[in-house]
All heavy atoms as an XYZ file, in Angstrom:
871
protein
N       6.971     68.261     26.197
C       7.127     67.415     25.112
C       7.420     68.236     23.728
O       7.119     69.423     23.731
C       5.816     66.710     24.858
C       5.572     65.527     25.729
C       6.447     64.322     25.445
O       6.920     64.292     24.396
N       6.747     63.661     26.565
N       8.212     67.656     22.982
C       8.601     68.248     21.631
C       8.260     67.340     20.586
O       8.224     66.098     20.594
C      10.124     68.436     21.648
C      10.639     68.968     20.293
C      10.584     69.407     22.755
N       7.606     68.017     19.489
C       7.286     67.229     18.279
C       8.064     67.630     17.205
O       8.398     68.914     16.944
C       5.753     67.592     18.012
C       4.689     67.185     18.994
C       4.602     67.943     20.168
O       4.694     69.242     20.084
N       4.492     67.404     21.331
N       8.499     66.722     16.442
C       9.333     67.052     15.225
C       8.610     66.473     13.983
O       8.215     65.381     13.811
C      10.705     66.258     15.338
C      11.481     66.680     16.460
C      12.884     65.767     16.459
C      11.925     68.158     16.482
N       8.296     67.388     12.988
C       7.671     67.082     11.811
C       8.553     67.279     10.734
O       9.092     68.490     10.330
C       6.430     67.915     11.675
C       5.727     67.628     10.396
C       5.519     67.816     12.855
N       8.822     66.228      9.904
C       9.777     66.261      8.737
C       8.854     66.382      7.485
O       7.703     65.937      7.377
C      10.483     64.903      8.686
C      11.376     64.700      9.921
C      11.315     63.245     10.396
O      10.213     62.655     10.247
O      12.121     62.749     11.065
N       9.628     66.826      6.464
C       9.026     66.962      5.128
C      10.110     66.922      4.128
O      11.207     67.327      4.441
C       7.995     68.229      5.002
O       8.736     69.319      5.209
N       9.751     66.658      2.879
C      10.718     66.869      1.710
C      11.249     65.510      1.107
O      11.934     65.614      0.132
N      10.860     64.366      1.705
C      11.405     63.211      1.077
C      10.651     62.942     -0.222
O       9.694     63.636     -0.628
N      11.195     61.859     -0.871
C      10.477     61.465     -2.115
C      11.373     60.670     -3.041
O      12.379     60.095     -2.496
N      10.991     60.456     -4.198
C      11.780     59.681     -5.174
C      12.440     60.602     -6.160
O      11.846     61.548     -6.620
C      10.697     58.790     -5.886
C      11.267     57.963     -7.110
C      12.342     56.946     -6.682
C      10.193     57.267     -7.837
N      13.764     60.247     -6.359
C      14.522     61.039     -7.324
C      15.535     60.228     -7.987
O      15.924     59.093     -7.447
C      15.327     62.243     -6.459
C      16.326     61.623     -5.498
C      15.940     63.250     -7.412
N      16.040     60.608     -9.238
C      17.026     59.861     -9.861
C      18.389     60.199     -9.394
O      18.649     61.300     -8.767
C      16.910     60.304    -11.400
C      15.630     59.694    -12.133
C      15.761     59.830    -13.566
O      16.398     60.786    -14.103
N      15.078     58.986    -14.281
N      19.157     59.291     -9.642
C      20.687     59.499     -9.246
C      21.111     60.760     -9.753
O      20.883     61.011    -11.015
C      21.456     58.246     -9.642
N      21.904     61.465     -8.904
C      22.389     62.831     -9.423
C      21.403     63.943     -9.098
O      21.873     65.123     -9.265
N      20.233     63.688     -8.606
C      19.410     64.712     -8.420
C      19.526     65.190     -6.962
O      20.438     64.796     -6.221
N      18.501     66.116     -6.626
C      18.624     66.849     -5.326
C      17.146     66.726     -4.619
O      16.190     66.641     -5.248
C      18.997     68.183     -5.514
O      20.319     68.312     -6.077
N      17.338     66.698     -3.288
C      16.126     66.858     -2.444
C      16.470     67.746     -1.288
O      17.731     67.871     -0.845
C      15.715     65.411     -1.950
C      15.008     64.599     -2.836
C      14.642     63.186     -2.217
C      13.547     65.114     -3.234
N      15.533     68.379     -0.723
C      15.751     69.192      0.521
C      14.732     68.787      1.681
O      13.613     68.738      1.378
C      15.537     70.616      0.258
C      15.969     71.546      1.455
C      15.423     73.051      1.148
N      16.168     73.913      2.059
C      15.346     75.074      2.598
N      14.157     75.281      2.190
N      16.094     75.857      3.342
N      15.301     68.233      2.787
C      14.481     67.872      3.900
C      14.402     69.041      4.802
O      15.314     69.801      5.018
C      15.009     66.565      4.614
C      15.384     65.459      3.706
C      15.969     64.225      4.516
C      14.165     64.934      2.904
N      13.157     69.084      5.456
C      12.980     70.085      6.506
C      12.379     69.315      7.798
O      11.719     68.332      7.733
C      11.910     71.133      6.062
O      12.351     71.865      4.961
N      12.661     69.854      8.949
C      12.195     69.409     10.150
C      11.876     70.539     11.090
O      12.899     71.266     11.572
C      13.264     68.462     10.692
S      12.751     67.944     12.440
N      10.677     70.710     11.431
C      10.259     71.684     12.361
C       9.908     71.250     13.743
O       9.229     70.244     13.857
C       9.081     72.518     11.705
N      10.431     71.824     14.720
C      10.279     71.453     15.974
C       9.176     72.443     16.732
O       9.170     73.595     16.445
C      11.539     71.599     16.972
N       8.259     71.827     17.424
C       7.245     72.510     18.210
C       7.009     71.935     19.595
O       7.551     70.813     19.817
C       5.948     72.583     17.287
O       5.424     71.191     17.209
N       6.332     72.668     20.501
C       6.028     72.355     21.779
C       7.018     72.961     22.805
O       7.283     74.119     22.644
N       7.578     72.123     23.698
C       8.593     72.683     24.656
C       9.858     72.830     24.197
O      10.794     72.268     24.553
C       8.397     71.875     25.894
O       7.123     71.644     26.384
N      10.127     73.824     23.156
C      11.415     74.035     22.593
C      12.177     75.196     23.072
O      12.791     75.980     22.387
C      11.266     74.191     21.060
C      10.807     72.848     20.486
C      10.256     75.285     20.690
N      11.901     75.492     24.433
C      12.623     76.643     24.966
C      14.095     76.566     24.908
O      14.859     77.574     24.962
C      12.123     76.852     26.455
C      12.402     75.504     27.350
C      13.578     75.520     28.093
C      11.521     74.598     27.359
C      13.780     74.398     28.794
C      11.709     73.506     28.118
C      12.812     73.325     28.890
N      14.691     75.316     24.846
C      16.168     75.208     24.672
C      16.438     74.089     23.785
O      16.369     72.933     24.159
C      16.831     74.972     26.148
C      18.308     74.822     25.965
C      19.000     74.758     27.248
N      20.349     74.347     27.079
C      21.359     74.597     28.094
N      21.039     75.165     29.224
N      22.507     74.178     27.782
N      16.608     74.500     22.506
C      16.851     73.482     21.405
C      18.317     73.391     21.218
O      18.934     74.291     20.700
C      16.077     73.902     20.191
C      15.832     72.912     19.270
C      15.001     71.732     19.675
C      14.997     73.593     18.058
N      18.900     72.373     21.651
C      20.383     72.193     21.527
C      20.825     71.683     20.048
O      20.339     72.283     19.117
C      20.884     71.312     22.644
C      20.523     71.770     24.044
O      20.658     72.913     24.342
N      20.166     70.848     24.804
N      21.420     70.532     20.023
C      21.815     70.036     18.701
C      20.583     69.520     17.947
O      19.737     68.952     18.537
C      22.887     69.040     18.863
N      20.604     69.777     16.686
C      19.592     69.005     15.741
C      20.305     68.369     14.630
O      21.376     68.677     14.203
C      18.626     70.067     15.204
C      17.810     70.770     16.251
S      16.655     71.984     15.463
C      15.349     70.812     14.905
N      19.714     67.230     14.208
C      20.507     66.444     13.302
C      19.491     65.537     12.382
O      18.340     65.429     12.619
N      20.185     64.947     11.368
C      19.564     63.959     10.614
C      20.276     62.605     10.622
O      21.522     62.509     10.604
C      19.504     64.439      9.191
C      18.773     65.678      8.936
C      19.062     66.957      8.946
C      17.295     65.560      8.623
N      17.946     67.750      8.679
C      16.917     66.986      8.511
C      16.230     64.590      8.530
C      15.576     67.369      8.266
C      15.009     64.990      8.159
C      14.596     66.361      8.054
N      19.494     61.529     10.744
C      20.016     60.190     10.828
C      19.274     59.508      9.618
O      18.254     60.036      9.206
C      19.654     59.493     12.158
C      20.550     59.879     13.237
C      20.334     61.277     13.816
C      21.577     59.185     13.772
C      21.218     61.787     14.855
C      22.201     59.648     14.890
C      22.103     60.803     15.343
O      22.807     61.292     16.454
N      19.724     58.362      9.252
C      19.093     57.637      8.274
C      19.151     56.043      8.579
O      20.141     55.676      9.209
C      19.609     57.947      6.783
C      20.984     57.448      6.567
C      21.417     57.948      5.295
N      22.814     57.573      4.902
C      23.458     58.025      3.800
N      22.922     58.804      2.854
N      24.752     57.571      3.628
N      18.213     55.405      8.041
C      18.122     53.882      8.213
C      17.820     53.216      6.973
O      16.644     53.418      6.567
C      17.319     53.379      9.428
C      17.455     52.000      9.820
C      16.884     51.793     11.104
O      16.012     52.420     11.629
N      17.308     50.550     11.731
N      18.635     52.470      6.337
C      18.321     51.678      5.199
C      17.978     50.346      5.621
O      18.214     49.810      6.670
C      19.526     51.537      4.296
N      17.159     49.637      4.759
C      16.620     48.326      5.103
C      17.843     47.308      5.489
O      18.822     47.333      4.707
C      16.071     47.891      3.687
C      15.534     49.122      3.102
C      16.731     50.096      3.442
N      17.715     46.769      6.704
C      18.642     45.763      7.037
C      19.873     46.360      7.614
O      20.834     45.613      8.040
N      19.935     47.730      7.830
C      21.044     48.270      8.399
C      20.691     49.160      9.629
O      19.480     49.394      9.881
C      21.689     49.317      7.320
C      22.277     48.615      6.186
C      22.999     49.556      5.220
C      23.612     48.830      3.988
N      24.454     49.747      3.229
N      21.758     49.488     10.359
C      21.518     50.226     11.591
C      21.353     51.735     11.231
O      21.712     52.279     10.250
C      22.769     50.085     12.526
C      22.766     48.722     13.224
C      23.934     48.780     14.245
O      24.813     49.494     14.256
N      23.803     47.902     15.369
N      20.687     52.350     12.059
C      20.390     53.866     11.862
C      21.845     54.566     12.101
O      22.576     54.221     13.059
C      19.559     54.436     12.965
C      19.064     55.934     12.671
C      18.009     56.259     13.677
N      16.736     55.389     13.477
C      15.542     55.807     14.031
N      15.551     56.878     14.813
N      14.545     54.958     13.820
N      22.180     55.445     11.232
C      23.356     56.181     11.262
C      23.297     57.571     11.152
O      22.267     58.127     10.579
C      24.311     55.683     10.050
C      23.771     56.030      8.688
C      24.690     55.577      7.512
O      25.708     54.914      7.822
O      24.341     55.830      6.374
N      24.142     58.352     11.738
C      24.255     59.815     11.655
C      24.532     60.261     10.278
O      25.562     59.693      9.667
C      25.181     60.443     12.658
C      25.442     61.998     12.528
C      24.192     62.666     13.094
C      26.709     62.283     13.342
N      23.833     61.113      9.707
C      24.046     61.848      8.455
C      24.819     63.041      8.760
O      25.838     63.416      8.180
C      22.747     62.127      7.688
C      23.196     62.773      6.372
C      22.056     60.689      7.367
N      24.162     63.993      9.614
C      24.655     65.278      9.857
C      24.015     65.883     11.077
O      22.909     65.595     11.328
C      24.640     66.362      8.666
N      24.769     66.652     11.867
C      24.101     67.327     12.870
C      24.727     68.713     13.054
O      25.795     69.017     12.491
C      24.164     66.606     14.236
C      25.514     66.283     14.755
O      26.562     66.854     14.318
O      25.668     65.373     15.605
N      23.983     69.653     13.794
C      24.358     71.015     13.921
C      23.965     71.510     15.309
O      22.842     71.307     15.774
C      23.828     71.962     12.789
C      24.274     73.339     12.906
C      22.246     71.743     12.780
C      23.811     74.239     11.710
N      24.950     72.116     16.016
C      24.637     72.572     17.322
C      23.887     73.884     17.221
O      23.683     74.616     16.200
C      25.939     72.828     18.122
O      26.648     73.861     17.481
C      26.774     71.520     18.158
N      23.389     74.331     18.342
C      22.717     75.708     18.430
C      23.657     76.845     17.960
O      23.217     77.884     17.519
C      22.172     75.920     19.841
O      23.115     75.862     20.796
N      24.928     76.667     18.241
C      25.883     77.590     17.856
C      26.444     77.509     16.451
O      27.264     78.426     15.918
N      26.043     76.398     15.736
C      26.251     76.400     14.384
C      27.460     75.433     13.967
O      27.876     75.322     12.788
N      27.877     74.748     15.011
C      29.101     73.667     14.639
C      28.386     72.499     13.968
O      27.386     72.036     14.392
C      29.748     73.221     15.940
O      30.369     74.428     16.496
N      29.055     72.054     12.841
C      28.517     71.041     12.051
C      29.354     69.731     12.002
O      30.661     69.922     11.962
C      28.279     71.659     10.671
C      27.112     72.674     10.644
C      27.924     70.495      9.666
C      26.969     73.466      9.426
N      28.738     68.649     11.893
C      29.372     67.364     11.755
C      28.708     66.542     10.611
O      27.446     66.476     10.579
C      29.261     66.619     13.137
C      29.959     65.279     13.057
O      30.986     65.062     12.496
N      29.334     64.274     13.592
N      29.413     66.045      9.708
C      28.897     65.209      8.655
C      29.434     63.880      8.614
O      30.671     63.551      8.994
C      29.256     65.844      7.338
C      28.539     67.151      6.903
C      29.322     68.283      6.977
C      27.304     67.105      6.555
C      28.714     69.516      6.676
C      26.691     68.262      6.242
C      27.316     69.530      6.311
O      26.749     70.734      5.958
N      28.675     62.916      8.234
C      29.207     61.605      7.876
C      30.086     61.662      6.689
O      29.850     62.378      5.802
C      28.023     60.589      7.674
N      31.144     60.859      6.724
C      32.149     60.968      5.529
C      31.395     60.671      4.237
O      31.810     61.234      3.202
C      33.263     59.917      5.814
C      34.286     60.258      6.932
O      34.195     61.475      7.298
O      35.011     59.425      7.340
N      30.318     59.803      4.207
C      29.803     59.347      3.029
C      28.996     60.468      2.258
O      28.578     60.344      1.120
C      28.791     58.180      3.312
O      27.850     58.516      4.277
N      28.675     61.576      3.014
C      27.823     62.587      2.475
C      28.546     63.952      2.541
O      28.079     64.981      1.765
C      26.493     62.878      3.385
C      25.770     61.506      3.427
C      26.869     63.404      4.624
N      29.891     64.028      2.923
C      30.559     65.234      2.832
C      30.817     65.701      1.418
O      31.084     64.984      0.424
C      31.938     65.044      3.458
C      32.014     64.989      4.923
C      33.367     64.736      5.530
C      33.356     64.756      7.047
N      34.732     64.488      7.629
N      30.571     67.007      1.170
C      30.568     67.595     -0.118
C      29.450     67.499     -1.005
O      29.281     68.051     -2.002
N      28.415     66.617     -0.505
C      27.160     66.572     -1.218
C      25.917     67.028     -0.441
O      25.119     67.573     -1.065
C      26.864     64.995     -1.610
C      28.014     64.382     -2.391
C      27.647     63.037     -2.849
N      27.422     61.999     -1.856
C      26.344     61.436     -1.439
N      25.261     61.547     -2.238
N      26.187     60.623     -0.546
N      25.927     66.993      0.701
C      24.813     67.252      1.663
C      25.263     68.542      2.443
O      26.448     68.569      2.913
C      24.492     66.205      2.707
C      23.847     65.010      1.958
C      23.889     64.740      0.671
C      23.248     64.022      2.908
C      23.219     63.641      0.128
C      22.689     62.820      2.418
C      22.706     62.753      1.025
N      24.272     69.412      2.737
C      24.488     70.636      3.665
C      23.392     70.635      4.587
O      22.213     70.657      4.333
C      24.474     71.874      2.759
O      25.482     71.705      1.818
C      24.872     73.111      3.666
N      23.736     70.740      5.855
C      22.822     70.919      6.960
C      22.769     72.404      7.286
O      23.881     72.955      7.391
C      23.170     69.945      8.304
C      21.960     69.999      9.171
C      24.436     70.324      8.848
C      22.063     68.916     10.322
N      21.576     72.823      7.727
C      21.463     74.222      8.238
C      20.276     74.345      9.209
O      19.539     73.433      9.239
C      21.369     75.238      7.007
O      20.162     75.011      6.352
N      20.376     75.355      9.892
C      19.056     75.569     10.817
C      18.708     77.035     10.918
O      19.582     77.868     10.791
C      19.336     74.887     12.185
C      20.527     75.611     12.978
C      20.765     74.856     14.208
N      19.873     75.078     15.338
C      19.916     74.292     16.527
N      20.843     73.443     16.651
N      18.846     74.552     17.348
N      17.441     77.174     11.184
C      16.867     78.448     11.377
C      16.339     78.513     12.790
O      15.397     77.933     13.145
C      15.797     78.828     10.391
C      15.228     80.062     10.592
O      15.324     80.828     11.549
O      14.662     80.792      9.495
N      17.103     79.064     13.777
C      16.869     79.036     15.164
C      15.544     79.791     15.422
O      14.663     79.424     16.406
C      17.918     79.616     16.034
C      19.241     78.789     16.043
O      19.080     77.536     15.917
N      20.376     79.356     16.123
N      15.191     80.873     14.736
C      13.940     81.612     14.829
C      12.772     80.658     14.604
O      11.695     80.936     15.066
C      13.978     82.869     14.018
N      12.903     79.845     13.574
C      11.844     78.908     13.308
C      11.900     77.570     13.903
O      11.060     76.617     13.573
C      11.712     78.742     11.734
C      11.464     80.063     11.001
C      11.412     79.835      9.467
C      11.021     81.233      8.795
N      10.990     80.967      7.201
N      12.890     77.327     14.659
C      13.208     75.904     15.233
C      13.174     74.876     14.177
O      12.533     73.852     14.401
C      12.118     75.715     16.371
C      12.183     76.656     17.475
O      13.361     77.030     17.985
N      11.099     77.091     18.081
N      13.815     75.123     13.163
C      13.736     74.241     12.025
C      15.162     73.906     11.453
O      16.100     74.736     11.456
C      12.940     74.830     10.907
O      11.646     75.186     11.310
C      13.006     74.006      9.657
N      15.391     72.676     11.166
C      16.628     72.263     10.609
C      16.392     71.715      9.145
O      15.308     71.126      8.907
C      17.337     71.120     11.469
C      16.484     69.911     11.586
C      18.688     70.828     10.966
N      17.318     71.959      8.280
C      17.205     71.596      6.871
C      18.315     70.639      6.394
O      19.426     70.697      7.030
C      17.355     72.797      5.997
C      16.306     73.868      6.327
C      16.621     74.908      7.187
C      14.925     73.810      5.854
C      15.611     75.824      7.490
C      13.984     74.646      6.346
C      14.358     75.815      7.033
O      13.484     76.705      7.318
N      18.085     69.813      5.485
C      19.246     69.061      4.930
C      19.063     69.090      3.369
O      18.085     68.500      2.776
C      19.138     67.493      5.397
C      20.277     66.647      4.903
C      21.592     67.055      5.592
C      20.015     65.247      4.987
N      20.019     69.871      2.690
C      20.111     69.897      1.282
C      20.890     68.766      0.760
O      22.135     68.564      1.246
C      20.640     71.296      0.858
C      20.800     71.503     -0.667
C      19.495     71.391     -1.369
O      18.490     72.052     -0.842
N      19.398     70.753     -2.421
N      20.337     67.925     -0.017
C      21.037     66.669     -0.529
C      21.238     66.984     -1.982
O      20.236     66.901     -2.721
C      20.212     65.442     -0.164
C      19.910     65.308      1.285
S      19.080     63.782      1.758
C      17.524     63.971      0.888
N      22.434     66.998     -2.460
C      22.724     67.112     -3.885
C      23.564     65.834     -4.313
O      24.082     64.997     -3.512
C      23.607     68.304     -4.099
C      22.896     69.551     -3.763
O      21.577     69.688     -3.839
N      23.606     70.507     -3.310
N      23.632     65.650     -5.676
C      24.342     64.471     -6.131
C      23.960     63.192     -5.487
O      24.840     62.341     -5.073
C      25.874     64.734     -6.090
O      26.260     65.867     -6.678
N      22.746     63.040     -5.407
C      22.256     61.821     -4.615
C      22.570     60.469     -5.342
O      22.701     60.364     -6.617
C      20.672     61.883     -4.483
C      20.264     62.827     -3.285
C      18.812     63.300     -3.602
C      20.436     62.189     -2.035
N      22.833     59.491     -4.552
C      23.268     58.206     -5.071
C      22.252     57.120     -4.490
O      21.591     57.282     -3.577
C      24.603     57.839     -4.591
C      25.718     58.874     -4.825
C      27.057     58.453     -4.122
C      28.067     59.440     -4.406
N      29.389     59.042     -3.713
N      22.109     56.008     -5.341
C      21.203     54.900     -4.842
C      21.502     54.525     -3.370
O      20.615     54.226     -2.605
C      21.489     53.811     -5.834
C      21.839     54.531     -7.116
C      22.626     55.687     -6.573
N      22.719     54.635     -2.991
C      23.098     54.114     -1.676
C      22.600     55.143     -0.640
O      22.752     54.902      0.662
C      24.569     53.915     -1.378
C      25.440     54.947     -1.965
C      25.933     54.717     -3.324
O      25.170     54.315     -4.266
O      27.193     54.918     -3.665
N      22.175     56.247     -1.064
C      21.476     57.229     -0.016
C      20.066     56.918      0.276
O      19.451     57.560      1.116
C      21.458     58.650     -0.636
C      22.928     59.163     -0.821
O      23.741     59.005      0.024
O      23.190     59.892     -1.875
N      19.503     55.930     -0.419
C      18.160     55.482     -0.263
C      17.892     54.943      1.271
O      18.696     54.138      1.648
C      17.751     54.328     -1.118
O      17.728     54.881     -2.455
C      16.315     53.811     -0.786
N      16.984     55.510      2.018
C      16.744     55.273      3.375
C      15.597     56.046      3.813
O      15.031     56.889      3.199
C      17.992     55.563      4.163
N      15.220     55.710      5.030
C      14.324     56.526      5.875
C      15.112     57.540      6.563
O      16.028     57.122      7.359
C      13.339     55.795      6.773
C      12.490     56.721      7.593
C      12.447     54.715      6.028
N      14.851     58.697      6.428
C      15.700     59.814      7.134
C      14.905     60.267      8.374
O      13.682     60.759      8.226
C      15.945     60.995      6.248
C      17.116     60.601      5.186
C      16.841     59.754      4.157
C      18.193     61.179      5.263
C      17.896     59.314      3.315
C      19.282     60.932      4.353
C      19.061     59.934      3.427
O      20.098     59.572      2.583
N      15.495     60.462      9.471
C      14.902     60.889     10.687
C      15.535     62.095     11.270
O      16.834     62.199     11.175
C      15.064     59.709     11.800
C      14.347     58.389     11.397
C      15.015     57.310     10.788
C      13.061     58.178     11.839
C      14.326     56.224     10.547
C      12.412     56.995     11.592
C      13.011     55.993     10.949
O      12.485     54.815     10.648
N      14.737     63.015     11.637
C      15.218     64.135     12.342
C      15.303     63.885     13.810
O      14.562     63.170     14.384
C      14.080     65.286     12.123
S      14.512     66.860     12.966
N      16.405     64.436     14.482
C      16.629     64.294     15.884
C      16.896     65.607     16.553
O      17.527     66.489     15.918
C      17.867     63.436     16.033
C      18.311     63.313     17.511
O      19.075     64.013     17.910
N      17.672     62.317     18.120
N      16.516     65.799     17.639
C      16.698     67.071     18.444
C      17.097     66.666     19.925
O      16.515     65.818     20.571
C      15.437     67.950     18.459
N      18.046     67.383     20.335
C      18.487     67.350     21.770
C      17.971     68.643     22.371
O      18.267     69.804     22.001
C      20.049     67.351     21.795
C      20.595     67.286     23.127
O      20.205     68.131     23.944
O      21.334     66.449     23.366
N      17.074     68.462     23.491
C      16.342     69.552     24.047
C      16.489     69.663     25.525
O      16.558     68.683     26.244
C      14.879     69.349     23.655
C      14.053     70.532     24.299
C      14.586     69.158     22.186
N      16.769     70.959     25.990
C      16.704     71.213     27.321
C      17.997     70.970     28.063
O      18.962     70.472     27.542
N      17.956     71.317     29.342
C      19.173     71.263     30.219
C      19.555     69.706     30.372
O      20.759     69.381     30.491
C      18.931     71.931     31.600
C      20.095     71.777     32.472
C      18.567     73.380     31.423
N      18.505     68.876     30.376
C      18.792     67.412     30.622
C      19.127     66.742     29.314
O      19.295     65.402     29.283
C      17.649     66.791     31.288
S      17.429     67.406     32.897
N      19.196     67.501     28.153
C      19.396     66.847     26.849
C      18.545     65.728     26.544
O      18.938     64.615     26.144
C      20.907     66.387     26.725
O      21.767     67.387     26.791
N      17.193     65.952     26.531
C      16.250     64.996     26.201
C      16.316     64.773     24.676
O      16.402     65.776     23.991
C      14.906     65.380     26.715
O      14.804     65.543     28.062
N      16.097     63.565     24.326
C      16.379     63.232     22.820
C      14.915     62.894     22.227
O      14.076     62.121     22.798
C      17.005     61.806     22.849
C      17.976     61.744     21.555
O      18.264     62.763     21.081
O      18.231     60.557     21.221
N      14.654     63.580     21.065
C      13.494     63.463     20.433
C      13.640     63.065     18.932
O      14.655     63.558     18.295
C      12.549     64.766     20.483
C      12.174     65.090     21.846
C      12.809     65.819     22.714
C      10.857     64.605     22.294
C      12.378     66.220     24.029
C      10.376     64.870     23.526
C      11.206     65.761     24.434
O      10.777     65.988     25.577
N      12.709     62.376     18.411
C      12.769     61.881     17.043
C      11.540     62.238     16.159
O      10.513     62.198     16.754
C      12.972     60.376     16.897
C      14.337     59.909     17.495
C      14.571     59.615     18.842
C      15.549     59.769     16.827
N      15.896     59.287     18.909
C      16.507     59.243     17.731
C      15.851     59.985     15.503
C      17.899     59.009     17.463
C      17.260     59.672     15.119
C      18.254     59.302     16.093
N      11.773     62.511     14.905
C      10.646     62.651     14.065
C      10.202     61.237     13.561
O      10.718     60.250     13.975
N       9.101     61.303     12.792
C       8.467     59.971     12.378
C       9.137     59.407     11.174
O       8.946     58.221     10.936
C       7.034     60.244     11.981
C       6.803     60.910     10.506
C       7.046     62.320     10.550
O       7.382     62.974     11.545
N       6.805     62.965      9.309
N      10.077     60.155     10.513
C      10.841     59.626      9.507
C      10.231     60.006      8.062
O       8.938     60.032      7.983
N      11.092     60.218      7.083
C      10.586     60.476      5.744
C      11.477     59.592      4.863
O      12.674     59.644      4.906
C      10.733     61.998      5.369
O      10.148     62.180      4.203
C      12.189     62.545      5.468
N      10.845     59.035      3.822
C      11.529     58.047      2.912
C      12.188     58.900      1.778
O      11.562     59.821      1.115
C      10.500     57.163      2.304
C      11.076     56.222      1.267
C      12.012     55.176      1.862
O      11.661     54.573      2.818
N      13.207     54.962      1.213
N      13.393     58.561      1.556
C      14.066     59.096      0.435
C      14.585     57.929     -0.347
O      15.271     57.020      0.054
C      15.433     59.830      0.776
C      16.334     60.163     -0.314
C      15.052     61.076      1.559
N      14.162     57.919     -1.641
C      14.425     56.806     -2.504
C      15.162     57.378     -3.709
O      14.688     58.262     -4.460
C      13.296     56.063     -3.104
O      12.472     55.496     -1.953
C      13.601     54.896     -3.930
N      16.398     56.871     -4.046
C      17.180     57.367     -5.235
C      17.282     56.168     -6.208
O      17.799     55.090     -5.926
C      18.642     57.723     -4.747
C      19.276     58.307     -5.931
C      18.452     58.808     -3.623
N      16.840     56.400     -7.362
C      16.781     55.329     -8.535
C      18.032     55.448     -9.291
O      18.545     56.635     -9.557
C      15.505     55.464     -9.258
O      15.411     56.666     -9.915
N      18.522     54.324     -9.801
C      19.726     54.379    -10.669
C      19.408     54.529    -12.099
O      18.308     54.498    -12.472
C      20.436     53.014    -10.391
O      19.733     52.006    -10.725
């Protein structure tokens, strides 16, 4: 089993910044891709950004140039630096990890990000 613990959400004004962290623990002997998803009220969960163990990165078009994903493999932790936040970035942000040879999927509990206008 793998546990993902997120931190760093909160309330910020438009144009501000937040940094999310997600630490993986448990059976993390092979941590493949890690990423961040978000779900706004009444909308489907969507990919924000992900990063492979080798460092390849993918961003949603809506966050390119504003958000930066990174990971520390020694700490089994993934980060999401969010700059120039907009009210439409308001959502619950979930950490995701792909683990092991069988690519088992794990999710964090979610952290609320609220951007006021």
